[in-house]
N, C-alpha and C positions, 0 to 999 in steps of 0.2 A: 721916909712918909710914908713908905709902905708898910714897914712894922707899926706905925701908930695910926694905919688905917684911913689916912689921908689920900693914895694912890692907890688907883685900881694897878696891879701886877699879876702876870700870870706866867708858867711856867708851862713851854712846849713840853709835851709828852717825851721822857728818856734826858730831856735836857738841862743843866744846870744855872743857865742865866732866866733873868727875870725879865718879860717883857711888857712893855709900859705903852698900852694904845696911845696913841697921838694924840685921838678925842679932846682927851681930860684937858689939855692945854687951850689956852686960850689963842687970839693973836699976837697979846703981848710977852707969851712963854710962861704967864700964870697960869697955877690948877683953877681951871673952872670953878665959880662960888657953888653952885649947884650939887656939885660933884658929894661935897660931903654930907647931904643930906640923901642921897643917892645910896654911898657907902651904909651908909648907919640904915638905912631902910635893908638893905641885904642882909649886913647881919643881925638885925630883929627877925625876919625872917628863916633867917638858917642858910641864906642863899649864898656860898661860897664864892670867890673871888672867880674862877672858871666859869661857874654856872651863870654868874652875872655877866662876864663877859660873854657868852653863846648866847646869853638873854638878848643884850644890846644889840647884838650881831644878826639877830633874828628881824627879819621881816614888818614889818608896823602895819597891821590891815590886810584885808585882802587885797585890796588892790594898789599897784604902787609898786615903784622898787625901794622904796624910803627902808629906813632898818631906825629900832627903837631907839639907835643913838642918835640918827638923826633929829627925833623927836627931842631928846634932850636938848640935843644943840639948837632947836628950832623955840624952845621956848615952854616946849608942852610937860614939864616936870612933875606935872599931879599925874599925868597921861603914865609916867615912866614908873611911877612911885604905885600906882596901881598892879601894870605890871609884873612889877618886882615882888608884889604882895598876893597875886593871883597864881605865880609860880612855884 
């Protein structure tokens, strides 16, 4: 699924292991349906998996402690897609 662009995976510097962020999976263990659009937008805008992971871990907005991935999980897909396009 990583090779097919269906899952986000990153390698820490110097590691040979892939890490798959847990937020990609819903409570049922399946890949969240909106992830495909996020990964496609990242590819379209030349955002690497590592850059996308860092972007999704950044704080969203000027106040509060929420991250961009939290916005995605809360259903604010368009906000996340706009952030990817702007990066």
